[in-house]
C-alpha positions as a printed Julia matrix, in Angstrom:
405×3 Matrix{Float64}:
   9.13  -30.67   -0.88
  11.13  -27.73    0.41
   9.04  -24.59    0.88
   9.9   -21.74   -1.43
  11.58  -23.7    -4.24
   8.75  -22.9    -6.67
   8.29  -26.56   -7.7
   4.56  -27.1    -8.47
   4.88  -30.84   -7.81
   3.47  -32.53   -4.69
   1.02  -29.75   -4.07
  -1.51  -29.99   -1.25
  -4.45  -29.44   -3.61
  -5.7   -27.26   -6.44
  -7.16  -23.8    -5.72
  -8.95  -22.46   -8.77
  -9.57  -18.82   -9.69
 -13.11  -18.97   -8.36
 -11.92  -19.91   -4.9
  -9.23  -17.24   -5.03
 -11.96  -14.68   -5.68
 -14.05  -16.06   -2.81
 -11.07  -15.73   -0.48
 -10.45  -12.19   -1.69
 -14.01  -11.07   -0.98
 -14.21  -12.59    2.47
 -10.74  -11.79    3.76
 -10.43   -8.26    2.41
 -13.59   -7.14    4.13
 -15.5    -6.61    0.89
 -18.13   -9.36    0.76
 -21.42   -8.47    2.43
 -22.22  -12.14    3.0
 -19.52  -12.47    5.66
 -20.68   -9.68    7.94
 -20.79   -6.69    5.62
 -17.13   -5.82    5.96
 -14.99   -5.16    9.01
 -15.27   -2.85   12.0
 -13.25    0.35   11.66
 -10.03    1.64   10.14
  -7.66   -0.63   12.03
  -9.6    -3.74   11.02
  -9.64   -2.51    7.42
  -5.85   -2.19    7.44
  -5.39   -5.59    9.06
  -7.66   -7.2     6.45
  -5.15   -6.39    3.69
  -1.94   -6.18    5.8
  -1.72   -2.42    5.19
  -3.49    0.3     3.21
  -1.84    2.16    0.34
  -1.12    5.74    1.35
   0.68    7.15   -1.7
  -2.39    9.33   -2.17
  -3.71   10.35    1.28
  -7.37   10.07    0.24
  -6.87    6.39   -0.6
  -6.5     5.5     3.07
  -9.92    6.96    3.84
 -11.56    5.49    0.75
 -10.09    2.02    1.34
 -11.23    2.07    4.95
 -14.72    3.21    3.9
 -14.98    0.45    1.28
 -14.37   -2.19    3.94
 -16.07   -0.74    7.0
 -18.22    2.23    5.98
 -16.17    4.33    8.37
 -16.49    8.14    8.31
 -13.54   10.32    7.32
 -13.05   11.77   10.8
 -12.94    8.26   12.24
 -10.07    7.39    9.88
  -8.27   10.53   11.05
  -8.85    9.46   14.65
  -7.17    6.11   13.99
  -4.23    7.84   12.3
  -3.66   10.8    14.59
  -5.42   10.29   17.95
  -5.46    6.53   18.59
  -2.35    6.02   16.4
  -3.44    2.44   15.84
  -2.71    2.9    12.12
   0.61    4.51   11.2
   1.93    5.68    7.84
   5.35    4.24    7.0
   7.58    4.19    3.92
   8.16    0.54    3.12
   7.84   -1.93    0.26
   8.9    -0.57   -3.16
   9.54    2.87   -1.61
   5.8     3.28   -1.17
   3.95    4.84    1.76
   1.51    2.49    3.47
  -0.75    2.8     6.51
   0.15   -0.15    8.76
  -1.48   -1.52   11.88
   0.88   -0.26   14.58
   1.61   -3.78   15.83
   3.16   -4.68   12.48
   5.7    -1.83   12.51
   8.56   -3.76   14.2
   8.39   -6.36   11.42
   8.3    -3.67    8.73
  11.13   -1.62   10.26
  13.39   -4.67   10.41
  12.79   -5.83    6.85
  11.12   -3.92    4.02
  11.65   -0.45    5.48
  15.24   -1.22    6.44
  15.92   -2.22    2.84
  14.43    1.05    1.56
  16.27    3.09    4.2
  19.59    1.61    3.1
  18.83    2.38   -0.53
  17.86    5.95    0.32
  21.0     6.55    2.41
  23.25    5.27   -0.36
  21.43    7.33   -2.96
  21.68   10.45   -0.81
  25.41    9.96   -0.27
  26.06    9.45   -3.98
  24.01   12.49   -5.0
  25.74   14.77   -2.53
  29.11   13.66   -3.79
  28.19   14.03   -7.47
  26.68   17.48   -6.85
  29.85   18.65   -5.1
  27.97   19.32   -1.86
  30.12   16.83    0.06
  33.57   15.41   -0.53
  32.64   12.29    1.44
  28.99   11.57    0.73
  28.59    8.74    3.23
  29.97   10.74    6.14
  27.89   13.78    5.16
  24.72   11.68    4.92
  25.21   10.05    8.33
  25.89   13.42    9.96
  22.83   15.08    8.44
  20.56   12.16    9.24
  21.61   12.29   12.89
  21.3    16.1    12.99
  17.76   16.02   11.63
  16.74   13.1    13.84
  17.96   14.91   16.95
  16.35   18.19   15.93
  12.96   16.55   15.4
  13.28   14.73   18.73
  14.16   17.98   20.53
  12.09   20.58   18.68
   9.49   18.63   16.72
   7.04   17.96   15.33
   8.44   19.75   12.27
   7.47   19.99    8.63
  10.06   19.42    5.92
   9.96   23.17    5.2
  10.83   23.9     8.83
  13.73   21.47    8.71
  15.04   23.16    5.58
  14.69   26.61    7.12
  16.53   25.54   10.26
  19.4    23.88    8.42
  20.63   26.05    5.52
  23.01   23.3     4.38
  19.92   21.29    3.39
  18.38   24.17    1.44
  19.83   22.92   -1.85
  18.43   20.89   -4.7
  19.66   17.99   -6.82
  18.38   16.81  -10.18
  16.9    13.35  -10.53
  15.63   11.48  -13.56
  15.75   12.29  -17.23
  13.44   13.75  -19.84
   9.84   14.02  -18.72
  10.78   12.34  -15.41
  13.49   14.88  -14.55
  12.86   16.88  -11.41
  14.73   19.03   -8.92
  14.5    17.46   -5.49
  15.16   19.29   -2.23
  18.06   17.86   -0.24
  16.08   18.34    2.97
  13.29   16.16    1.59
  15.78   13.41    0.69
  17.21   13.42    4.21
  13.74   13.29    5.78
  12.64   10.44    3.49
  15.72    8.35    4.37
  15.16    9.01    8.06
  11.46    8.17    7.85
  12.2     4.89    6.08
  14.42    3.87    8.99
  11.53    4.27   11.44
  13.34    6.93   13.5
  10.65    9.48   12.64
   7.04    9.05   11.56
   4.34   11.08    9.9
   2.54   12.81   12.74
  -0.31   15.3    12.54
  -1.24   16.4     9.02
  -1.25   20.15    8.32
  -3.54   19.68    5.32
  -6.95   18.17    4.74
  -7.7    14.5     4.24
  -6.76   14.66    0.54
  -3.34   16.31    1.06
  -0.07   15.15    2.59
   1.62   17.78    4.76
   2.97   15.72    7.65
   4.58   17.13   10.75
   7.51   14.78   11.27
   7.62   13.38   14.78
  10.06   11.27   16.75
   8.77    7.68   16.59
   9.11    7.08   20.34
   7.22   10.28   21.12
   4.44    9.4    18.68
   4.1     5.72   19.55
   5.22    5.63   23.19
   8.51    3.72   23.13
   7.67    1.23   20.38
   9.24   -2.23   20.38
  12.61   -2.63   18.71
  12.63   -3.68   15.06
  12.64   -7.4    14.43
  15.59   -8.96   12.67
  15.44   -8.99    8.88
  14.6   -12.7     8.84
  11.9   -12.4    11.49
  10.47   -9.29    9.87
  10.12  -10.82    6.44
   8.6   -13.96    7.92
   5.99  -11.89    9.76
   5.13   -9.91    6.62
   4.92  -13.02    4.45
   2.67  -14.73    7.01
   0.38  -11.68    7.11
   0.31  -11.48    3.31
  -0.49  -15.18    2.88
  -3.29  -14.9     5.42
  -4.87  -12.04    3.46
  -3.84  -12.72   -0.13
  -2.96  -16.41   -0.34
  -2.63  -18.32   -2.43
  -0.02  -16.28   -4.18
   3.07  -17.05   -6.18
   6.7   -16.46   -5.37
   6.67  -13.73   -8.03
   3.73  -12.05   -6.26
   5.63  -11.94   -2.99
   8.9   -10.75   -4.51
   7.03   -7.91   -6.18
   4.85   -6.99   -3.2
   7.73   -6.99   -0.72
  10.18   -5.34   -3.1
  12.58   -8.01   -1.85
  14.85  -10.67   -3.31
  13.84  -14.19   -4.24
  16.23  -15.46   -1.57
  14.45  -13.43    1.14
  11.04  -14.61   -0.01
  12.07  -18.27   -0.22
  13.58  -18.12    3.25
  10.41  -16.54    4.64
   8.2   -19.16    2.99
  10.29  -21.81    4.71
  10.12  -19.99    8.03
   6.31  -19.89    8.0
   6.02  -23.5     6.74
   4.11  -22.35    3.65
   2.3   -25.09    1.73
   2.27  -25.29   -2.09
  -0.96  -25.49   -4.07
  -1.58  -25.55   -7.79
  -3.33  -22.66   -9.56
  -5.34  -22.26  -12.75
  -2.44  -20.25  -14.18
  -0.37  -23.43  -14.15
   2.09  -22.24  -11.54
   2.53  -22.98   -7.87
   0.91  -20.82   -5.22
   1.48  -20.74   -1.47
  -0.79  -20.77    1.56
  -0.21  -21.04    5.29
  -0.23  -24.59    6.69
  -3.57  -24.06    8.48
  -5.21  -22.5     5.4
  -5.4   -25.38    2.94
  -9.09  -26.22    3.26
 -11.72  -24.89    0.82
 -13.52  -21.71    1.8
 -17.29  -21.15    1.67
 -19.09  -18.93   -0.79
 -19.32  -15.43    0.77
 -22.35  -14.36   -1.26
 -22.69  -11.8    -4.0
 -21.01   -8.43   -3.44
 -19.84   -5.25   -5.15
 -17.32   -2.64   -4.12
 -15.73    0.61   -5.29
 -12.03    0.8    -4.42
  -9.68    3.78   -4.78
  -6.53    4.07   -6.84
  -3.74    1.73   -5.71
  -6.02   -0.11   -3.31
  -4.32   -3.2    -1.81
  -6.88   -5.55   -3.35
  -6.14   -4.17   -6.81
  -2.37   -4.07   -6.32
  -1.78   -6.99   -3.97
  -0.49   -9.46   -6.56
   1.9    -9.12   -9.48
   0.0   -11.83  -11.39
  -3.56  -10.43  -11.4
  -5.27  -12.4   -14.14
  -7.66  -14.18  -11.76
  -9.32  -10.9   -10.74
  -8.38   -8.55  -13.59
  -8.97  -10.71  -16.67
  -8.22   -8.95  -19.98
  -8.79   -5.43  -18.63
  -5.26   -4.32  -17.72
  -5.04   -1.65  -20.41
  -8.33   -0.1   -19.3
  -7.6    -0.12  -15.57
  -3.82    0.27  -15.21
  -1.6     3.06  -16.51
   1.66    2.46  -18.39
   3.63    2.29  -15.15
   1.44   -0.43  -13.68
  -0.59    1.75  -11.33
  -4.21    0.7   -10.88
  -6.81    3.45  -10.88
 -10.12    3.52   -8.97
 -11.96    0.26   -9.69
 -15.43   -1.27   -9.59
 -15.65   -4.87   -8.36
 -18.25   -7.62   -8.45
 -17.77  -10.99   -6.77
 -13.99  -10.84   -6.74
 -13.43   -9.46  -10.24
 -12.74   -6.01  -11.62
 -15.69   -5.23  -13.88
 -15.2    -1.5   -14.32
 -13.76    1.74  -13.04
 -15.21    4.75  -11.27
 -14.57    8.46  -11.5
 -16.03   11.86  -10.62
 -16.89   14.6   -13.1
 -16.55   18.15  -11.81
 -19.97   17.98  -10.17
 -18.7    15.32   -7.78
 -21.19   12.53   -8.49
 -19.51    9.12   -8.59
 -19.96    7.37  -11.94
 -19.2     3.72  -12.72
 -17.88    2.86  -16.19
 -18.05   -0.84  -16.98
 -15.39   -2.75  -18.9
 -17.67   -5.72  -19.52
 -21.32   -6.67  -19.44
 -22.7    -7.56  -16.01
 -26.12   -8.88  -14.93
 -28.8    -6.22  -14.32
 -28.77   -6.94  -10.57
 -25.02   -6.31  -10.44
 -25.38   -3.07  -12.38
 -28.05   -1.88   -9.94
 -25.86   -2.8    -7.0
 -22.93   -0.86   -8.45
 -25.14    2.15   -9.09
 -26.34    1.98   -5.49
 -22.75    1.78   -4.27
 -21.85    4.8    -6.41
 -24.72    6.77   -4.84
 -23.53    5.7    -1.39
 -19.99    6.89   -2.11
 -21.29   10.15   -3.56
 -23.15   10.8    -0.32
 -20.1     9.85    1.77
 -17.9    12.26   -0.18
 -20.48   15.01    0.44
 -19.39   17.23   -2.43
 -15.68   16.45   -2.23
 -13.95   15.47   -5.49
 -10.93   13.16   -5.31
  -8.43   13.96   -8.07
  -6.21   10.9    -8.35
  -3.11   11.17  -10.52
  -3.58    7.43  -11.12
  -6.91    7.77  -12.88
  -7.44    4.75  -15.12
  -7.16    5.1   -18.92
 -10.85    4.21  -19.25
 -11.86    6.88  -16.73
  -9.71    9.47  -18.5
 -11.49    8.68  -21.75
 -14.87    8.84  -20.05
 -14.05   12.26  -18.58
 -12.54   13.55  -21.83
  -9.02   13.73  -20.39
  -7.34   11.05  -22.48
């Protein structure tokens, strides 16, 4: 059987939903029975390929959930050690990647996003009458901003805009309730950041805000390796994803990577992925050395933030989400803060104005599990130390619980 063709025939073996949940708990650093998590922010990111960073607080909360790490230790990994680096990548989303994975990302998922952003910028400038030749204008401005950040940076987007009046304009994007005026300077910076030429350096805000000082990538990372080729980059990402999330379907990978079926099928071939059958009836994929059954990791609970990789890592989430999508996910498919038990989402969590973490269950759980979740909520409350995280991706159930529906 050719890898990547999606044919469920001639599978290596069957991996049921129970085993998928066991793998999830052990490999994502969540199951106490396999060492009580992982050691530090970098290990937390490696456990799930990369951490979601759309909301800055999620990086800290995801790292805490897997390693118990303190907030200042997450900041140290991001800004002092620079072992974890924020990068715009799959699905035009910001992630916090282990630094060693950046060449693969830059050559594949980020390169795809960078191309999309450059084309969009060129088209918008032409439509708005700012440039007669949008492509030429975009290339010139991208190079101007890149050179300015290399020479005079780190710089905030506001400083870039102030230094280059031609970027102090706005264009309208979207329609209806999604319509917004977007600064041209921000669009240029985003396209440049996606390419890997600049990175998010020191943060001018607190741990819950995103006010990056844009920094030349070589200055921040110390002459990083060149990007891999597109084929090599996608193969490296698919291998990392299968190690953490496998088995998964072709549809899972296409969605997670924000890539084409052709790219995913080629990558599955390149890593010699092996097909297995799933309870859903479809074919899943694992790495060739990852076919054997995995042991039971023991009972565990966890509280994960909005958009956590474990919540969002698959497109087809039935094995861990069950019938709870409408309670946990918003209309755009964004998962809010979740409560987990033994590889399944059993509830959500939120914070009233007082700051105490509260778990709201979506199904009945055994008394011991309820006590464990309450203990975990108390632990997170203490870790937050009075801070309240206001996620825009609060789950529908949490909104109802807080009276914000």
